C-alpha positions in Angstrom: 56.0 -35.1 -15.8 56.5 -35.2 -12.0 58.9 -37.5 -10.3 58.3 -38.9 -6.8 60.5 -40.7 -4.6 59.8 -43.0 -1.7 61.8 -43.5 1.6 61.1 -45.4 4.4 61.6 -44.2 7.8 60.7 -45.4 11.4 59.2 -42.9 14.0 58.9 -43.7 17.8 56.7 -42.1 20.5 55.9 -42.6 24.3 52.5 -41.1 23.4 50.7 -42.9 20.8 51.0 -44.5 17.1 49.4 -41.0 15.8 52.2 -39.0 17.5 55.0 -41.3 16.3 53.8 -40.5 12.5 53.3 -36.7 13.3 56.8 -36.3 14.7 58.4 -38.5 12.1 57.0 -36.4 9.3 57.9 -33.3 11.2 61.6 -34.4 11.4 61.7 -35.7 7.8 60.3 -32.3 6.8 63.1 -30.6 8.0 65.7 -31.9 5.8 63.4 -33.1 2.8 61.4 -30.5 0.4 58.3 -31.3 -1.3 56.8 -34.1 1.0 53.6 -35.2 -0.7 52.3 -38.4 1.0 52.9 -40.8 4.0 51.8 -44.5 4.3 51.8 -46.5 7.4 53.6 -49.7 6.4 53.6 -51.4 9.9 52.8 -50.6 13.7 54.4 -52.1 16.7 55.0 -51.3 20.4 57.4 -52.2 23.1 56.0 -53.4 26.3 57.2 -53.5 29.9 55.1 -55.4 32.3 51.8 -54.6 31.2 52.1 -51.2 29.6 53.1 -49.9 26.2 56.3 -47.8 26.7 57.1 -47.1 22.9 55.0 -46.8 19.8 56.7 -47.6 16.6 55.7 -47.0 13.0 57.4 -47.9 10.0 56.4 -45.3 7.2 56.8 -45.0 3.5 57.1 -40.9 2.8 56.6 -39.6 -0.8 58.3 -36.5 -2.0 58.5 -34.7 -5.3 61.7 -34.3 -7.3 62.5 -30.7 -8.2 63.4 -30.9 -11.9 64.1 -27.4 -12.1 66.6 -27.0 -9.3 69.9 -25.8 -10.3 72.8 -28.0 -9.5 75.7 -26.3 -7.5 79.1 -27.0 -8.0 
């Protein structure tokens, strides 16, 4: 039986919502093993004047728990 854990994270980008998602998943993968899926929960943006200056995404990322991993300690 596989166990899946979910984390809520927020990603930002000055380029696009897609870039915010890609950057957030890339950063999460540096410290979390076995990423399995991502779900966009919310998208928003900051505006200055008449331009979007920052794209913001709230994400639900999932990863599989490794039940065979040895505990150290």
